[in-house]
C-alpha positions as CSV (number, residue, x, y, z in Angstrom):
1,M,-46.2,15.8,-81.8
2,P,-46.7,15.7,-78.0
3,P,-44.6,13.2,-76.1
4,R,-47.6,10.8,-75.6
5,M,-50.9,10.7,-77.4
6,N,-53.5,8.4,-79.0
7,V,-53.8,8.6,-82.8
8,L,-56.5,7.2,-85.0
9,T,-55.4,6.2,-88.5
10,G,-57.8,5.4,-91.3
11,D,-57.1,3.5,-94.6
12,L,-60.1,4.1,-96.9
13,G,-60.0,1.6,-99.7
14,N,-62.4,0.9,-102.6
15,S,-64.0,-2.1,-100.9
16,R,-63.0,-2.0,-97.2
17,S,-61.9,0.8,-94.9
18,K,-59.6,0.0,-91.9
19,F,-59.3,2.1,-88.7
20,R,-56.6,1.6,-86.1
21,A,-56.1,3.4,-82.8
22,W,-52.5,3.6,-81.5
23,S,-50.8,4.8,-78.3
24,V,-47.8,6.8,-79.6
25,E,-45.0,7.7,-77.1
26,D,-41.6,9.2,-77.9
27,G,-38.9,6.7,-78.1
28,R,-41.2,3.6,-78.2
29,A,-42.8,1.7,-81.1
30,P,-46.5,2.6,-81.6
31,R,-48.9,0.2,-79.6
32,L,-52.2,-0.8,-81.2
33,I,-55.1,-0.2,-78.7
34,G,-58.1,-0.6,-81.0
35,S,-59.2,-1.6,-84.5
36,A,-62.2,-1.8,-86.7
37,D,-62.9,-2.6,-90.4
38,F,-66.0,-1.5,-92.4
39,D,-67.3,-1.7,-95.9
40,T,-66.6,1.4,-97.9
41,A,-70.1,2.6,-98.5
42,P,-72.5,5.6,-97.7
43,G,-73.0,5.7,-93.9
44,L,-69.4,4.9,-93.1
45,G,-69.0,8.1,-91.2
46,A,-71.9,7.2,-88.8
47,Q,-70.4,3.7,-88.3
48,V,-67.0,5.0,-87.5
49,R,-68.4,7.7,-85.2
50,A,-70.3,5.1,-83.2
51,W,-67.2,2.9,-83.0
52,R,-65.1,5.8,-81.9
53,A,-67.5,6.5,-79.0
54,S,-66.6,3.2,-77.4
55,A,-62.9,3.2,-78.5
56,P,-60.0,4.7,-76.4
57,R,-59.7,8.5,-76.2
58,I,-58.4,9.8,-79.5
59,D,-56.2,13.0,-79.7
60,A,-55.5,13.1,-83.4
61,V,-56.9,11.6,-86.6
62,A,-55.3,11.0,-90.0
63,L,-56.7,9.4,-93.1
64,A,-55.4,8.1,-96.4
65,N,-58.2,7.8,-98.9
66,V,-58.7,6.2,-102.4
67,A,-62.5,6.0,-102.0
68,S,-65.0,8.4,-103.6
69,P,-64.9,12.1,-102.7
70,A,-68.3,11.7,-101.1
71,I,-67.1,9.1,-98.7
72,E,-64.0,11.1,-98.0
73,A,-66.2,14.2,-97.1
74,E,-68.4,12.1,-94.9
75,L,-65.4,10.8,-92.9
76,L,-63.7,14.2,-92.7
77,E,-66.9,15.7,-91.3
78,A,-67.5,12.8,-88.9
79,L,-64.1,12.7,-87.4
80,A,-62.6,16.2,-88.1
81,A,-59.8,14.4,-89.7
82,R,-57.1,15.3,-92.2
83,A,-54.8,13.7,-94.7
84,P,-51.2,14.5,-93.5
85,D,-48.3,15.0,-95.9
86,P,-46.5,11.7,-96.4
87,G,-43.1,13.3,-96.2
88,L,-42.0,12.0,-99.6
89,A,-40.6,13.6,-102.7
90,I,-42.7,12.3,-105.6
91,A,-40.8,11.7,-108.7
92,C,-43.9,11.3,-110.9
93,R,-45.3,13.6,-113.8
94,A,-48.5,14.3,-111.8
95,P,-47.7,14.0,-108.1
96,E,-51.1,15.3,-107.0
97,R,-52.7,12.2,-108.7
98,V,-50.7,9.5,-107.0
99,G,-53.0,7.5,-104.5
100,R,-52.5,8.4,-100.9
101,D,-52.6,4.8,-100.0
102,R,-49.5,4.1,-102.2
103,L,-47.6,7.0,-100.7
104,F,-48.3,6.1,-97.1
105,A,-47.6,2.4,-97.7
106,A,-44.2,3.5,-99.1
107,R,-43.6,5.7,-96.1
108,G,-44.5,2.8,-93.8
109,A,-42.0,0.6,-95.6
110,L,-39.2,3.2,-95.0
111,E,-40.0,3.1,-91.3
112,L,-39.1,-0.6,-91.3
113,L,-36.2,-0.5,-93.6
114,A,-32.7,-1.4,-92.5
115,D,-30.2,1.4,-92.4
116,D,-28.0,0.0,-95.3
117,A,-31.0,-0.6,-97.6
118,A,-31.2,1.5,-100.7
119,G,-34.9,1.5,-100.8
120,A,-38.0,-0.9,-101.0
121,I,-40.6,-2.4,-103.4
122,V,-44.0,-2.2,-101.9
123,I,-46.7,-4.5,-103.1
124,D,-50.3,-3.7,-102.0
125,A,-52.9,-6.3,-103.0
126,G,-56.5,-5.3,-102.6
127,T,-59.2,-4.3,-105.0
128,A,-56.2,-3.2,-107.1
129,L,-52.7,-4.4,-107.2
130,T,-50.1,-1.7,-106.8
131,V,-46.3,-2.3,-107.0
132,D,-44.3,0.8,-106.1
133,A,-40.6,1.7,-105.7
134,V,-39.4,4.0,-103.0
135,R,-35.8,5.1,-102.2
136,A,-34.4,5.2,-98.8
137,D,-33.8,9.0,-99.1
138,R,-37.7,9.3,-99.2
139,V,-38.2,9.6,-103.0
140,F,-41.3,7.9,-104.3
141,L,-40.3,6.8,-107.8
142,G,-43.7,5.4,-109.0
143,G,-44.8,2.0,-109.9
144,A,-47.6,0.0,-111.5
145,I,-51.4,-0.5,-111.0
146,A,-53.2,-3.6,-112.0
147,P,-56.6,-5.3,-111.2
148,G,-56.9,-7.3,-108.0
149,P,-58.4,-10.8,-108.1
150,A,-62.1,-9.8,-107.5
151,L,-61.8,-7.1,-110.3
152,L,-60.3,-9.7,-112.7
153,A,-63.2,-12.0,-112.0
154,Q,-65.7,-9.3,-112.4
155,A,-64.2,-8.0,-115.7
156,L,-64.4,-11.5,-117.2
157,A,-68.0,-11.8,-116.2
158,D,-69.1,-8.5,-117.3
159,G,-67.1,-8.4,-120.5
160,T,-68.3,-11.7,-121.9
161,A,-71.8,-13.2,-122.8
162,R,-71.5,-16.6,-121.2
163,L,-68.7,-16.7,-118.7
164,P,-70.0,-16.8,-115.0
165,R,-68.7,-14.8,-112.1
166,V,-66.4,-16.7,-109.9
167,T,-65.2,-16.0,-106.4
168,P,-61.4,-16.1,-106.3
169,R,-59.8,-18.4,-103.7
170,T,-56.3,-19.6,-103.0
171,G,-54.9,-23.0,-103.8
172,V,-56.5,-23.4,-107.3
173,A,-54.9,-25.5,-110.0
174,A,-53.7,-24.1,-113.3
175,L,-55.3,-27.0,-115.3
176,G,-59.0,-26.2,-115.0
177,R,-61.3,-29.1,-115.8
178,D,-64.4,-27.0,-116.4
179,T,-65.2,-23.4,-117.1
180,E,-65.3,-22.4,-113.5
181,E,-62.0,-24.0,-112.7
182,A,-60.4,-22.5,-115.9
183,L,-61.7,-19.0,-114.8
184,L,-60.2,-19.4,-111.3
185,A,-56.9,-20.5,-112.8
186,G,-56.8,-17.5,-114.9
187,V,-57.8,-15.1,-112.3
188,V,-55.7,-16.5,-109.4
189,I,-52.6,-17.8,-111.0
190,G,-52.7,-14.9,-113.5
191,F,-52.8,-12.4,-110.6
192,R,-49.8,-14.1,-108.9
193,G,-47.9,-14.0,-112.1
194,A,-48.7,-10.4,-112.7
195,A,-47.5,-9.5,-109.2
196,R,-44.3,-11.4,-109.7
197,E,-43.4,-9.9,-113.0
198,L,-44.4,-6.4,-112.0
199,A,-42.3,-6.6,-108.9
200,R,-39.3,-7.8,-110.9
201,A,-39.7,-5.1,-113.6
202,V,-40.4,-2.2,-111.2
203,A,-37.3,-3.1,-109.1
204,E,-35.1,-3.4,-112.1
205,E,-36.2,-0.2,-113.8
206,S,-36.0,1.8,-110.5
207,G,-32.5,0.7,-109.8
208,L,-33.7,-1.3,-106.7
209,A,-33.2,-4.9,-107.9
210,G,-32.5,-6.9,-104.8
211,A,-34.2,-4.4,-102.5
212,P,-36.5,-5.6,-99.6
213,L,-40.0,-6.4,-100.6
214,F,-43.0,-5.5,-98.4
215,L,-46.5,-7.0,-98.8
216,T,-49.7,-5.5,-97.6
217,G,-53.5,-5.4,-98.4
218,G,-56.6,-7.5,-98.1
219,A,-55.8,-9.8,-101.0
220,C,-52.3,-10.6,-99.8
221,G,-53.3,-14.2,-99.2
222,F,-53.2,-14.9,-102.9
223,L,-49.6,-14.0,-102.8
224,I,-48.8,-15.8,-99.6
225,D,-50.5,-19.2,-100.1
226,P,-48.2,-20.5,-101.5
227,P,-45.6,-17.6,-101.3
228,V,-44.8,-15.8,-104.5
229,F,-42.2,-13.8,-102.7
230,P,-40.6,-16.1,-100.0
231,A,-38.3,-13.3,-98.7
232,A,-41.0,-10.6,-98.6
233,R,-42.2,-9.1,-95.3
234,H,-45.9,-9.1,-94.8
235,V,-47.1,-6.0,-92.9
236,E,-50.8,-5.9,-92.5
237,D,-51.0,-2.3,-91.3
238,L,-48.3,-0.7,-93.5
239,V,-50.5,2.2,-94.5
240,H,-51.2,3.0,-91.0
241,L,-47.5,2.9,-90.0
242,G,-46.9,5.5,-92.7
243,L,-49.7,7.7,-91.5
244,L,-48.2,7.5,-88.0
245,A,-44.9,8.5,-89.3
246,A,-46.3,11.4,-91.1
247,C,-48.1,12.5,-88.0
248,R,-44.9,12.2,-86.0
249,D,-43.1,14.5,-88.4
250,S,-45.9,17.0,-88.3
251,A,-45.6,19.9,-85.8
252,S,-49.4,20.0,-85.2
253,P,-51.1,16.6,-85.9
């Protein structure tokens, strides 16, 4: 990578896509110089291209995508972007099927890890909840995938005859006094419990019990208010930090 350049990173999720522009210079922490979020839907490429026209000059673009292949193709054509190698050894049976957002979030966590840490547990709460383990020697060990709050609420409404669709929100009580409150309790408090138990079990089974925890994702508020993991570090742009690290390691970004 040249000693100084502007890099655009894109994290394409199932519901929202987040774009960040960074000034990257050797020996200094990346500096955020622009950002935009869009719904992940057809037409995303045109929206991002229009935003980029008024954004700072961009020298390189890197994407992590879990959206549909059609959305990915649209963005690749609009931005002439690529998905860099995350620079991790993937200790999974089918490495090619591991979501790129999981890998780049894990790589981002390693960028923030203390020198004496054995690894990290990465909790990404969005449309889906992912809890992953990564060792400090850049080995991605795997993890768990579960529904996020909105998907849980949708599944209850779609899979039953009379239960309504609720909109998850933080601060709900476990003791619901009517059907809507009971659904909210099951979705929100159930989600928090699932995250807690998955983080505990993934850390234990990976040999990383006691390792630092990193939180990211658009549904992180459900784990922060009140805190499920008081010692965890919340990093909003963790996937983007992983993309930047991968670009830095690449000879031709």
